[in-house]
N, C-alpha and C positions, 0 to 999 in steps of 0.2 A: 564464501568458500563453500565447496560442496562436500557434504559429510556422507559417510557410508553407513554410520550407525546412529545418526541423530537426524530428526526432522527439525527444521528451524524456520520460524515465521515471526516477523515483526508486525504487530498490529496495535494501533493506538498507543505507541510508546512502550508496549510490552513485547518482550521476547519470549515466545513460546518454544521451549526445547523439549523435545520428546525423544526418549531413547527407543530406538527403533530395531530391536532384536527380538521380535515377538516369538520366533521359533525357539529361542533360547531363553524365553521368559525374561528378556532384556537384561540378561546377566552382563556384569561388567568385565570386559576384556581390556587388554592393553590399548587397542585401537580406540575403544569407546572413551576410555579415561583420557586419552590424548586429545580427543575431539572435545570432550567436556572442558578441558583445560583451555584449549583455544577459544571456544565458544563463549565461556564465561569471562575470560580475560578481555576478549575483544568487546564484549558487551559493556564492560566496566569503563571502557574508553570511548564508547559510541554515545554522543550526546543525544541521539535520537531514541535511545533505550533508557527507560526509567526504572525498569524492574524485569525480573525473570520468573516465569512460571515453568517449573520442571516436572515432567510426568513421564510415563511409559506408554508405549503403544498397547492397545487392547484393554481388556477388563481383568485379565488374570494377574498381571504383575506389574508393579512399579519397577522394581529391580529385585529379582529373586536370588541375589547374591553375586558373588564373583565367579568368573569362569575358571573353575577348579582345574580344568585340563591344562591350563597355562602354567600352573605352579606346582602341580602334583610331585614333580621330581626336584624341586628347588633345595638347595642347601641353605644353611643358616645365613650365610652372607647374602645369597640371593633374596631370602625372605626379608632381610633387613632393608635391602635396597627397594623391594617391592612396596613395603609399608611406608618407607620414608618418601619415595617418589609420589605415591598416591596421596599421602597426607599433604605434602608440601605443594604439589602442583594442581591438586583438585579439591580436596576436602577443605584445606585451610583457605585456599582462594575463595571458595564459596562462602565460608563463614566470615571472612574479613572483607568481603565485597561490601562497599558502602551503598550499593544499589540493592534493594530488597530482593530476596529470592524465596519463593514459596514452593515447597514440594507439594504437588497434588498426587496423593498416594492412591492409585487406582487399582491396587490389588496387593499381592504379596510384596512386603518390603523386608527382606531377609538378609542377614550378614552385611555385606558391602552396600546392599540397597537401603537397609535402615540406616547405616552410617552416613550414606549420601543424603538421605532425608533429614537426618539430624544435624548435618552441617548447614542446612538451609536456615533461614531466619525464622520461618514458620512452617507448619506442616497441617495439611487438611487431608482427611482420609475418607474414602468411600466406605460406606457402612459394612461392606463385606470383606474389607482388607484385613490381612493378618500380619503382624509385625513380630520380628524375632531376630535373635543373634544366635545361630546354631553352631557357631564355630567349635565349641568344645566337643561336639559329637564327631568332628573331623581330626580331633587331636590338636587343635589350634585355639587361639583366643582371637577376638576382633582386633584387626590391625590397622584400620583406618579411623582411629579415634573413638571407636564405639565404647570402650571402657570409660573413657573420660566424659564424652558428651551425654551418654545415657545417664551416668551418675549425676551430672549437673542438672539434667531435666527431671529425673524421677527420684533421685535420692539413692544412697548407698544400698539400703536393703532391697529395694525393688530392682535396682540394676544387678545386683549379685543374683537375685532369684532368676531373672531372665537369662543372664549369661551362663550361670552354673547349671541350670536345668536344661538350657537350650530350647525351652518351650516357646511356642508362638502365643501371642495374646491377641485378642479381638480389637477391632477399632474402638469399640466402646470402652474397653479396659484401658486402652492407650490414652483415651480422652480423659478418663477419670484419674489416671496416674499423671497427667500433665505432659505426656509425650506428644500428643497432637493438640492443635488448637481448636479444630472443629471436626465433627463427623457429619457427612451428608450422604444423600443417595448418589449412586454413580453418575446418574445423568445431571446432577447438579454440581459435580465436583470442580470442573474448570470454571464454571460460572461463579462459584463461591470465591475461588482464588482470584478471578478478575474483579469481583466486587471489593475485595479487600485491597488489591493493588490499586484500583482506580481511586480509592479514598486516600491511599498513601501518596499517589501521584499529584493529588490536588494540594498536598502540603509542600512546604519548602524542601526542595531537594538538598539544599546545603544543611538544613537542620536535620533532616532524616539521616543523612550521612553521618553527621556529628553524633546523633543519638546511637547509631549502631556501633560507632567507635567506642563510645562511653560504656555501653552495655557490655561489649566484648571485653573491655578492660577489667570488668569485675570477674572474668573467667580466666584472666592471664596472670600467671605466676610472676612474682617480683614486680608487679606493676600496681601502683596505688589508683585504684579506680576512681576515688573521689577527686584526686588531683587531675586525672584525665577529664573527668566531668567538668571541673572548674575551667580548665583550659578550653574545652570545646564550647562551653557556655559563653565565655568571654569572647572567643573567636567569632561567634555568631553576630555580636554587636557591630562588627565591621563589614557586614555584608549587605548587599542590595536586597536580599531576601528579608532581612530583619526590617529594613526601612519600608518595604512594600507591606510586610505583614502587619506592622504597627499602624501604617497609614490606612490600610484597609479596615482594620479594627475600629479606628477612630472615626472613619467615614462611613461606617456601618455598610460596607460592601464586601463582596468576595475577593480575597487576594488572588492575584495573577502572578505566579512565580515564572521566571524564565529559566529554562534548563540550559546550562552552558556546557 
């Protein structure tokens, strides 16, 4: 599929998705969200793709927020639909993908941009990146899961400080707060994401998918994460990946997993 707002490239089982609205600091509009939904959903069903690296064009911004011009005159009902559609079709789809998704934060990650990064399974930031949720300065609050995912990642006190002050934090602070996994120089950003992804892709794809489901269960209301872990653990015993992994261990060789 040809995209108007995304650049898409598959290389060595990795899908590189780049938000391509540099003149708008890669701000999220309806069209971009729709394309993200399609691209991620398609990747989840493509056996030739093992993981996704998501970034933005240029060095200024990963995503500098949502495109405010699209919703500045919305009613409460329209605001409800906007948030529900975005969370259901994009942000939750990313979080629940059983193929790992890494956000390579190449600059500003603000508002919906930070929410997009937080929906990913891991985050790597360039050392000059700035992160924040400035919505209260617009008379809003984060609407794409920001209040929930930020609290899960950094704790209630830090989350409230970021949201209520609307201040940006540095990549270094984001690392120390647990908001990003790694901070690297800009020219090393994608390479670091590839390094981590290639290590993940050398492991059992069935097991990594099971692990993501189990970890996500810990963050899901009315779900017993321990029960999900037990079920996913037991399911692994019936897979070819388990047989290959154990055989490789006993034979003192590297396991070769087949991606179906």
